[in-house]
Structures are given as structure tokens and as C-alpha cells.
C-alpha positions as CSV (number, residue, x, y, z in Angstrom):
1,M,-23.7,-6.3,5.1
2,E,-22.1,-9.4,3.3
3,T,-18.6,-9.7,2.2
4,A,-20.2,-11.3,-1.0
5,E,-21.4,-7.7,-2.2
6,F,-17.8,-6.8,-2.9
7,D,-17.2,-9.5,-5.1
8,Y,-16.7,-9.5,-9.0
9,N,-15.4,-11.5,-11.4
10,L,-12.2,-10.2,-13.1
11,P,-10.3,-12.0,-16.1
12,S,-6.8,-13.2,-15.0
13,E,-5.4,-11.7,-18.4
14,L,-6.0,-7.9,-16.6
15,I,-4.0,-8.2,-13.8
16,A,-0.8,-6.5,-14.2
17,Q,1.7,-8.7,-14.4
18,Y,4.6,-6.1,-14.7
19,P,4.7,-2.2,-15.0
20,T,3.7,-0.1,-17.8
21,E,7.1,0.2,-20.4
22,R,7.7,3.5,-19.0
23,R,6.0,5.4,-15.7
24,G,3.5,7.1,-15.9
25,D,2.6,5.2,-19.3
26,S,-0.4,3.9,-17.4
27,R,-4.3,4.8,-18.2
28,L,-6.8,6.8,-15.5
29,M,-10.4,6.4,-14.8
30,V,-12.2,9.5,-13.5
31,V,-15.0,9.1,-11.6
32,N,-17.4,11.5,-10.9
33,R,-19.1,10.9,-7.7
34,A,-22.1,13.6,-7.9
35,G,-23.1,12.3,-11.0
36,G,-21.9,8.7,-11.0
37,H,-20.0,9.5,-14.6
38,F,-16.6,8.0,-15.8
39,G,-14.2,9.2,-18.5
40,F,-11.3,7.0,-19.8
41,H,-7.9,9.0,-20.1
42,P,-4.0,8.6,-20.0
43,F,-2.6,9.5,-16.4
44,L,-0.3,11.6,-17.6
45,S,-3.1,13.8,-18.0
46,L,-4.1,14.0,-14.2
47,P,-3.7,18.1,-14.6
48,T,-6.9,18.2,-16.2
49,W,-8.7,17.6,-13.4
50,L,-6.2,19.4,-10.7
51,R,-7.1,23.0,-9.4
52,R,-5.0,25.8,-8.2
53,G,-4.6,25.6,-5.0
54,D,-5.6,22.0,-4.1
55,L,-3.5,19.5,-1.5
56,L,-2.3,16.7,-2.7
57,I,-1.0,13.9,-0.1
58,F,1.1,11.4,-0.6
59,N,2.4,8.5,1.2
60,D,6.7,8.7,1.5
61,S,6.9,5.3,2.9
62,R,10.3,2.8,1.0
63,V,9.3,-0.4,0.2
64,I,12.0,-2.1,1.9
65,P,13.9,-5.3,0.1
66,A,11.8,-7.4,3.1
67,R,12.0,-10.8,1.6
68,L,14.9,-13.2,2.5
69,R,16.1,-16.8,1.3
70,A,18.3,-19.2,3.9
71,T,18.7,-22.3,5.4
72,K,18.4,-24.0,8.7
73,E,21.8,-24.4,10.2
74,S,21.1,-27.6,11.5
75,T,19.7,-29.2,8.5
76,G,20.0,-26.8,5.2
77,A,16.9,-26.6,4.6
78,K,15.7,-23.9,2.7
79,I,13.2,-21.5,4.1
80,E,11.9,-18.2,3.0
81,L,11.7,-15.1,5.4
82,L,9.0,-11.9,5.1
83,L,10.0,-9.1,7.3
84,L,7.5,-7.3,9.2
85,E,8.4,-5.0,11.7
86,A,11.9,-4.2,13.2
87,V,11.5,-4.6,17.4
88,T,14.9,-3.2,17.8
89,P,18.1,-2.4,14.7
90,V,18.7,-6.0,14.6
91,E,15.5,-7.7,15.5
92,W,12.6,-8.3,13.6
93,W,9.1,-10.2,13.3
94,S,8.8,-11.9,9.9
95,M,7.1,-14.5,9.0
96,V,8.3,-17.9,8.0
97,R,7.3,-20.3,5.5
98,P,7.6,-23.1,5.9
99,G,7.0,-22.7,9.5
100,K,5.6,-25.9,11.1
101,R,9.1,-26.8,12.3
102,I,10.4,-23.9,13.1
103,R,11.2,-23.4,17.2
104,L,12.7,-21.5,19.8
105,G,16.6,-21.3,19.5
106,M,16.6,-22.2,16.0
107,K,19.6,-20.8,13.7
108,V,18.9,-19.2,9.4
109,R,21.9,-18.7,7.7
110,I,20.4,-15.5,5.2
111,L,21.7,-16.2,1.3
112,G,22.5,-13.3,-0.8
113,R,20.8,-12.1,-3.5
114,D,23.2,-14.4,-5.3
115,G,22.2,-17.4,-3.7
116,N,25.5,-17.8,-1.8
117,P,25.6,-17.7,2.0
118,S,25.3,-14.4,3.7
119,R,27.2,-12.9,7.1
120,V,24.0,-12.9,8.8
121,V,22.6,-15.2,10.7
122,G,19.2,-15.4,13.0
123,S,17.9,-16.8,15.7
124,V,14.5,-17.2,16.6
125,L,13.7,-15.5,19.7
126,E,10.0,-16.0,19.8
127,K,6.9,-17.8,18.0
128,R,3.3,-16.5,18.0
129,D,0.0,-18.1,17.9
130,D,0.0,-16.9,14.7
131,G,3.2,-18.9,12.8
132,H,5.1,-15.1,12.6
133,I,8.9,-15.5,15.0
134,R,10.6,-12.9,16.5
135,L,14.2,-13.3,15.1
136,A,17.7,-11.5,16.2
137,F,20.3,-11.0,13.4
138,S,24.2,-11.1,14.0
139,G,26.2,-10.3,11.3
140,T,25.5,-6.7,11.2
141,K,24.9,-3.6,13.3
142,N,22.0,-2.6,11.6
143,L,19.5,-5.4,9.5
144,L,17.8,-2.8,7.0
145,E,21.8,-1.7,6.5
146,A,22.4,-5.3,5.1
147,L,19.0,-5.8,3.0
148,P,20.5,-4.5,-0.2
149,E,23.0,-7.3,-0.2
150,I,20.7,-10.0,1.0
151,G,16.9,-9.2,0.7
152,E,14.5,-8.9,-2.0
153,I,11.5,-6.4,-2.9
154,P,8.3,-8.7,-2.1
155,L,6.0,-8.4,-4.9
156,P,2.1,-8.7,-4.0
157,P,1.0,-12.9,-4.4
158,Y,-1.3,-12.7,-7.8
159,I,2.0,-10.9,-8.9
160,Q,3.4,-14.8,-10.7
161,R,7.5,-14.6,-11.9
162,P,9.4,-17.5,-12.1
163,K,11.1,-18.6,-9.2
164,T,14.1,-16.2,-9.0
165,G,11.5,-13.6,-7.4
166,A,11.5,-9.8,-8.1
167,S,13.9,-8.9,-11.1
168,D,15.7,-5.8,-11.4
169,L,13.2,-3.5,-12.8
170,D,11.0,-4.1,-9.4
171,Q,14.0,-2.7,-7.5
172,D,13.1,0.3,-9.1
173,R,9.6,0.7,-10.5
174,Y,7.4,-1.0,-7.2
175,Q,9.0,2.2,-5.6
176,T,7.3,5.2,-5.8
177,V,10.1,8.6,-7.3
178,Y,9.5,10.5,-3.5
179,A,9.5,7.5,-1.3
180,R,12.3,8.5,1.0
181,R,11.4,6.5,4.8
182,D,12.1,3.0,5.0
183,G,9.3,0.6,6.4
184,S,7.1,-0.6,3.6
185,V,6.9,-4.4,2.5
186,A,4.3,-3.3,-0.1
187,A,4.4,-0.2,-2.4
188,P,1.4,2.7,-2.1
189,T,0.5,1.7,-4.9
190,A,-1.0,5.1,-6.3
191,G,1.9,7.1,-6.1
192,L,3.6,4.8,-8.6
193,H,2.5,6.2,-12.0
194,F,3.8,10.3,-10.7
195,T,6.9,10.9,-12.5
196,T,9.3,13.4,-11.8
197,E,8.1,15.4,-14.5
198,L,4.8,15.0,-13.3
199,L,5.5,16.3,-9.8
200,E,6.9,19.6,-10.7
201,T,3.8,20.0,-13.3
202,V,1.4,20.0,-11.1
203,G,4.2,22.4,-8.8
204,R,4.1,25.4,-11.1
205,E,0.1,25.1,-11.8
206,G,0.0,25.8,-8.4
207,V,-0.8,22.8,-6.8
208,E,0.3,22.2,-3.2
209,I,2.0,18.5,-2.0
210,A,2.5,17.4,1.4
211,F,3.7,13.8,2.9
212,V,2.5,11.2,5.8
213,T,4.4,8.0,6.4
214,L,2.3,4.5,6.5
215,H,4.3,1.7,6.6
216,V,2.1,-0.6,4.5
217,G,2.0,-4.1,6.3
218,H,1.1,-7.6,4.8
219,G,-1.7,-7.4,5.7
220,T,-3.0,-5.0,2.7
221,F,-3.3,-8.2,0.8
222,A,-5.2,-10.3,3.6
223,P,-8.6,-11.3,2.8
224,V,-12.0,-10.7,4.1
225,K,-12.3,-14.0,5.9
226,A,-15.2,-13.1,7.6
227,D,-19.3,-13.6,5.8
228,H,-20.0,-10.1,7.3
229,V,-17.8,-6.9,6.7
230,E,-18.2,-6.5,10.4
231,G,-16.9,-9.1,11.7
232,H,-13.0,-8.8,10.0
233,L,-10.2,-8.2,12.0
234,M,-8.3,-5.2,10.2
235,H,-4.4,-5.0,10.4
236,E,-2.3,-2.7,12.2
237,E,0.3,-0.2,10.5
238,W,2.5,2.5,11.9
239,Y,2.1,6.0,11.1
240,E,3.2,9.6,11.0
241,I,2.3,12.8,9.7
242,P,5.0,15.4,10.3
243,T,4.4,19.5,11.2
244,A,4.5,20.7,8.1
245,T,1.7,18.2,6.1
246,A,-0.3,19.1,9.9
247,M,0.0,23.1,8.9
248,A,-0.5,22.7,5.3
249,Y,-4.2,20.6,5.3
250,E,-5.5,22.8,8.1
251,R,-4.7,25.8,5.7
252,A,-5.9,24.3,3.2
253,K,-9.6,23.3,5.0
254,A,-9.6,26.7,6.5
255,E,-9.4,28.6,2.7
256,G,-12.0,26.2,1.5
257,R,-9.3,24.4,-0.6
258,R,-9.5,20.7,-1.7
259,V,-7.3,18.0,-0.1
260,L,-6.9,14.5,-2.6
261,A,-5.2,11.7,-0.7
262,I,-2.8,10.0,-3.0
263,G,-3.6,6.3,-2.1
264,T,-6.2,4.7,0.3
265,T,-2.8,4.9,2.3
266,S,-3.2,8.2,2.9
267,V,-6.5,8.1,3.7
268,R,-6.1,5.9,6.2
269,V,-3.9,8.1,8.1
270,L,-5.4,11.2,7.1
271,E,-9.2,10.0,8.2
272,T,-7.6,8.1,11.2
273,V,-5.7,11.5,12.9
274,Y,-9.1,13.5,11.8
275,R,-11.7,11.3,13.7
276,A,-9.5,11.7,16.6
277,N,-9.1,15.4,16.7
278,E,-12.6,16.7,16.3
279,G,-11.9,17.2,12.6
280,H,-8.4,18.7,12.8
281,L,-5.2,16.9,11.4
282,V,-2.6,16.9,14.4
283,A,1.3,16.1,13.6
284,G,2.3,13.3,15.5
285,V,3.2,9.3,16.2
286,G,0.6,6.5,15.8
287,R,-0.8,2.8,15.0
288,T,-3.9,2.5,12.9
289,R,-7.0,-0.5,12.6
290,I,-9.0,1.7,11.3
291,F,-11.4,0.0,9.2
292,I,-13.2,2.5,6.4
293,H,-16.2,0.7,4.8
294,P,-19.9,1.6,3.7
295,P,-22.1,3.4,5.4
296,H,-19.2,5.2,6.6
297,V,-18.5,8.8,5.7
298,I,-14.9,9.7,5.1
299,R,-14.8,13.5,5.8
300,S,-11.0,14.3,5.7
301,I,-11.0,14.5,1.7
302,D,-12.4,15.9,-1.1
303,G,-10.5,13.6,-3.7
304,L,-8.7,10.2,-4.4
305,L,-6.7,9.0,-6.3
306,T,-6.2,5.1,-6.6
307,N,-5.8,1.7,-8.1
308,F,-8.2,-0.9,-8.7
309,H,-8.4,-3.3,-6.0
310,L,-8.8,-7.1,-5.5
311,P,-12.2,-8.4,-4.9
312,Q,-14.1,-8.5,-1.8
313,S,-10.7,-6.5,-0.1
314,T,-10.6,-3.8,2.4
315,L,-9.3,-1.9,0.1
316,L,-12.6,-2.0,-2.0
317,M,-15.0,-1.1,1.0
318,L,-12.9,1.9,1.5
319,V,-12.9,3.3,-1.8
320,S,-17.0,2.1,-2.3
321,A,-17.4,4.0,1.1
322,F,-15.4,7.3,-0.2
323,A,-18.2,6.9,-4.0
324,A,-20.9,7.8,-2.5
325,P,-20.2,8.7,1.6
326,G,-23.2,7.4,4.3
327,Q,-25.5,5.8,1.5
328,H,-25.4,1.7,0.7
329,P,-25.4,0.5,-1.5
330,E,-25.1,3.3,-3.6
331,G,-21.2,3.5,-3.0
332,R,-20.5,-0.2,-3.8
333,D,-22.9,-0.2,-6.8
334,T,-20.8,2.7,-8.3
335,I,-17.5,0.8,-7.9
336,L,-18.0,-2.3,-9.3
337,R,-19.8,-0.6,-12.0
338,A,-17.3,1.7,-12.6
339,Y,-14.9,-2.0,-12.2
340,Q,-17.4,-3.4,-15.0
341,E,-16.4,-0.7,-17.5
342,A,-12.7,-0.9,-16.3
343,I,-12.6,-3.9,-17.5
344,R,-14.6,-3.7,-20.4
345,E,-12.3,-1.2,-21.6
346,K,-9.6,-3.6,-20.9
347,F,-7.5,-1.5,-17.9
348,R,-4.8,-3.0,-15.4
349,F,-6.1,-4.1,-12.3
350,F,-3.7,-4.1,-8.7
351,S,-0.2,-3.2,-8.3
352,Y,1.0,-2.6,-11.4
353,G,-1.9,-1.8,-13.2
354,D,-4.3,1.3,-13.6
355,A,-5.6,4.3,-11.8
356,M,-9.3,5.8,-10.6
357,L,-9.4,9.5,-9.5
358,L,-12.7,9.5,-8.1
359,I,-13.7,13.7,-7.2
């Protein structure tokens, strides 16, 4: 299957550069998978398409201020780091740019958000072939605790902002209201639409809510560079399923109730564990490289809420697989037709954009 089959043209003005003025004011496209019908609604009308007894599963990972600005101690040259994953509380893997002249043992002084040198210094311990570096940080006992003073929210590359980077608005809005576990470098964006009031509303109407954690990595924005989908190497992400969520899921399935994933990151967790345990959800911690694309069948969920994704992306492929399970090109065609309708309706795309519900 060729990667180019998942391409589409998007006017640049439809790439959302900022969130809506108020959280929850986005729009919702509802896709009926059985009939291929589309509807256009305010996002806050979401409860209309939910049933009493539905189980919604959210990703509660929290975006960390993972972008660090720094200078080389030896020359004063400016560099930028993007934290990827902790090895210990003071040791992290990171992307760096420019990275060609980064050497083992090099020290970099991290700048505070005010642009002045902070107490935190990073020392390069290792450099991999992919350019990622492992640094040990001094001046703090836990880098996560220092990040609010020295780090910035790492906005996606398609959000073009002034050189000052993320704003105070992004500190709040590029984060779900239920985020509670630090670790992501990109937001699980389907959840950005939810307000506390909306969550309370669906709860009062008998909809059950549960959480998984998947720390979203930078690879979520990585394009599929292979000409054929099957040749793409998927990035790896850490996840955890709590016991309470596994039990809620098993009860819902046993009772014939629907399970809806809020976001593709939730799908990646659920489908990984579902496949590994013969159709059951089991609590635990793991890492996943699952790559879901047509004609794969997603069996762990009955509905999906997601945003509109980049052309030729793994997330667009995942949504296409869910749109028509086991069928290609039907699923892809349904989604690309839905995207064209969304473009005609001037929907907003990508992280800060509007939402799609597939049921």
C-alpha cells in the first residue's frame, strides 16, 4: 500500500495556529461509519451522541515544558534542546539543534524563561547515530521540578509563532483539563476540547470515564518517509493501564456497552494490550510500537474521538483503519471524503483544530 494514497491538499489558513477563544468552542464532525454520513455540530453537543453506559477512555498524560534554550559553556553559542525521555531524575535523552558540533563531555548552560542563565547545566554523556543525545543535569535534584522555570511547552512544528515560542496561553490550552501524569512532549489533542463542565455533564448522564497513560513522543509528528506504508518504522511510546481502567473496560465489554477512545493515543494503548491478551484488557506498564493502518481491524473500541491529522501521517492511517474495519480502500476513502467536507466547511485542522467523532 503506497503512502501517497493517504495524501490530501489542505489550505494553510485552515491549520489552527491558536486555540479557540474558550475551551470547548471548537466544532465537531460526526461520521457514521455504517452509512458513511457526516454531520457538523458544536463540540459541546457531544453528549447527544453518547449513550448511558458508554465508557470513555482518556489519556491523562501531561505535557511537560520540554523545550530548553541553552548556550555552550565553551563558546556561548546558542542551542535548543527537546527533552524526550528520562533515564533518571537528572539524566535525559534529548534532541538538539544545531547538533553537528555536539561532542561527548560538552557542557551546556540552560537558560531560564527570562533568557538569563539558570543554575542548571547539562553534560553530554552519549550521542546516538540518530543525533539524539543523553545528558546529565546538575544544579537540580530532579529536572522535572526545575522545568517550570526553564522550559517551554513544545508546540508542534506546524504552529508558526514568533521566535519567543509558546505563550502563557499555550501553558494552559496545550494541556487537557484532566492531565495529571508528566511525560508527554506533545498533547493528546482530542482531549483539548473537553471542559471540566462537559466532563461533569457526561458523568451525570450515566457515561463512565476511565484513564490510561501514554506519554506522547516527538515521533507523533514524524512523517512516513517510506514509499510504502509497510516500510515505516514506528516510534515507541511508554504506557500504563491502571487496574481500575482494566476492570471498567472488562465490565463494559461483558455487559455489551460501548467503549469509546478519546484520541488516537488511547487507541494505541488499548489495541496494544487487547491484542496481546486475546481480547482482554490487563492492567500494567509497557511500551508500544503498534502501527495501525488499513486493512488492520481495531477491535478494542466501538467509537473514536479524534482531531484532523496531517497528510500521509500514521494517525490518518489509524483513523482510516477504524472507519471501515478490514477494508481498503473503503476506510481511507471515507476519511479523505470527510476531510474534503471539513475543508469545504472551513473546519480547523491539527492540534488546536476541530474534532471528529467516528461511531
